[in-house]
C-alpha positions as CSV (number, residue, x, y, z in Angstrom):
1,M,132.8,117.6,106.1
2,E,132.5,117.2,102.5
3,I,131.9,113.6,102.2
4,V,130.0,113.4,105.4
5,A,127.2,115.7,102.6
6,Y,128.5,112.8,99.7
7,V,127.5,109.7,101.8
8,V,124.2,111.4,103.2
9,A,123.8,112.5,99.0
10,A,124.3,108.5,98.5
11,L,121.4,107.3,100.2
12,C,119.2,110.3,99.8
13,L,119.0,108.7,95.9
14,L,119.4,105.1,97.5
15,L,116.5,105.7,98.7
16,A,114.6,107.3,96.3
17,C,115.2,104.6,93.7
18,V,113.7,101.9,96.3
19,L,110.6,103.3,96.3
20,F,110.3,104.0,93.2
21,C,110.3,100.9,92.5
22,F,108.8,99.3,94.9
23,L,105.7,102.1,93.3
24,L,106.3,100.5,90.1
25,R,105.6,97.2,91.8
26,S,103.3,97.6,93.7
27,A,101.4,100.0,89.9
28,K,102.0,96.4,88.0
29,A,100.3,93.9,91.0
30,Q,96.8,96.8,90.6
31,G,97.1,96.6,86.7
32,D,97.5,92.4,86.8
33,D,94.6,92.2,89.1
34,Y,91.9,94.7,87.0
35,Q,92.7,93.0,84.4
36,M,91.7,89.6,85.7
37,Q,89.3,91.8,86.9
38,K,87.9,92.6,83.5
39,N,88.2,89.1,82.6
40,W,85.2,88.0,85.1
41,L,83.1,90.8,83.7
42,A,83.6,89.8,80.6
43,L,83.2,86.2,81.1
44,A,80.3,86.1,83.1
45,R,78.3,87.1,80.2
46,P,76.9,84.1,78.3
47,K,77.1,85.1,75.0
48,I,80.5,84.8,75.3
49,A,82.5,81.5,73.7
50,S,84.1,79.7,76.8
51,E,84.7,76.3,78.1
52,T,84.5,75.4,81.5
53,V,86.9,73.6,83.5
54,P,87.3,71.8,87.1
55,G,90.2,73.6,89.0
56,Q,91.9,73.8,92.8
57,L,92.2,76.4,95.2
58,L,95.8,76.9,96.7
59,H,95.4,80.2,97.7
60,W,93.9,83.2,97.3
61,K,93.8,87.4,97.2
62,K,91.3,90.1,98.4
63,T,91.0,93.1,97.0
64,S,89.5,96.2,97.9
65,A,87.1,96.3,94.4
66,I,83.5,95.5,94.8
67,K,80.4,94.4,92.8
68,G,77.3,94.8,94.5
69,N,77.3,94.0,97.8
70,D,80.4,91.5,96.3
71,R,83.5,91.5,96.5
72,Y,86.6,91.0,93.9
73,Y,89.4,87.9,94.5
74,I,92.4,87.6,93.5
75,L,92.5,83.1,93.4
76,T,95.7,80.8,92.6
77,F,94.7,77.7,91.7
78,T,96.1,74.8,89.8
79,T,93.7,72.9,86.7
80,T,94.4,70.3,83.7
81,L,94.0,73.0,80.1
82,A,95.5,71.3,76.4
83,R,96.9,68.4,79.6
84,Q,99.0,70.2,80.9
85,Q,97.8,71.1,85.0
86,K,99.5,74.6,85.6
87,R,99.7,77.2,88.1
88,Y,96.8,79.7,87.0
89,R,94.9,82.9,89.1
90,A,92.2,84.9,88.0
91,A,89.5,86.8,90.0
92,A,86.5,85.2,91.4
93,V,83.7,87.6,92.4
94,L,82.4,86.2,95.8
95,S,79.5,86.9,98.6
96,A,80.7,86.7,102.3
97,S,79.6,83.6,102.7
98,E,81.6,82.1,100.3
99,A,84.9,84.1,101.0
100,A,84.2,82.4,105.1
101,T,84.7,79.3,103.0
102,L,87.8,79.4,101.1
103,T,90.5,77.0,102.1
104,A,93.4,75.7,99.6
105,G,92.2,72.2,98.4
106,L,88.8,73.5,97.9
107,P,87.6,72.5,94.2
108,I,86.9,75.2,92.1
109,V,85.0,76.2,88.1
110,V,87.3,77.7,85.6
111,K,85.3,79.7,83.0
112,Y,88.0,80.3,79.8
113,N,88.3,81.5,76.7
114,T,90.7,80.2,74.2
115,Q,90.6,83.2,71.5
116,S,93.4,85.7,71.6
117,P,94.3,87.4,74.2
118,K,93.1,84.9,77.1
119,K,90.6,85.6,79.1
120,M,89.9,83.5,82.3
121,A,88.0,83.3,85.2
122,V,86.9,81.5,88.8
123,V,82.7,81.2,88.4
124,A,81.9,78.7,90.9
125,V,83.5,77.5,94.4
126,N,83.2,74.5,96.5
127,A,81.5,73.3,93.1
128,S,82.0,69.1,92.9
129,T,80.7,69.5,89.4
130,V,81.4,72.2,86.2
131,P,78.2,73.5,86.2
132,G,76.2,73.8,82.8
133,D,76.7,76.7,80.1
134,D,72.7,77.0,80.4
135,E,73.2,77.4,84.1
136,K,73.1,81.5,85.2
137,S,75.7,82.1,87.8
138,P,74.5,84.0,91.2
139,H,76.3,87.1,90.8
140,D,74.5,88.0,86.9
141,N,72.0,90.0,89.0
142,H,74.3,92.4,90.6
């Protein structure tokens, strides 16, 4: 009878540890998403020194955060920085019609700054050319 009690206690402790690890992992993922959203807001300002490069969309994740009538998405994409092509993740603010056009391989435009800490944001989807710095983002009015 005592052995059964010890086994039940051990299983409860194991379950509690698994739940705790799951909650920590979930909180970290939400923190990363929040940081990417902050980076998008910072890079959306025209006064921030930054550069734009083309990229190619791999996959995306819809978040619960909204900006006006649009929604934040976390996009995973490839782009070439410093002559090296890598996979990156960054936030984008998309309208419902833009989100409906998302497909793997879609060309995107990524804005980034090279100052520490490095920030990235997706500023355009389905774009064949990199927009100039004087062009206004469609999301600036929100």
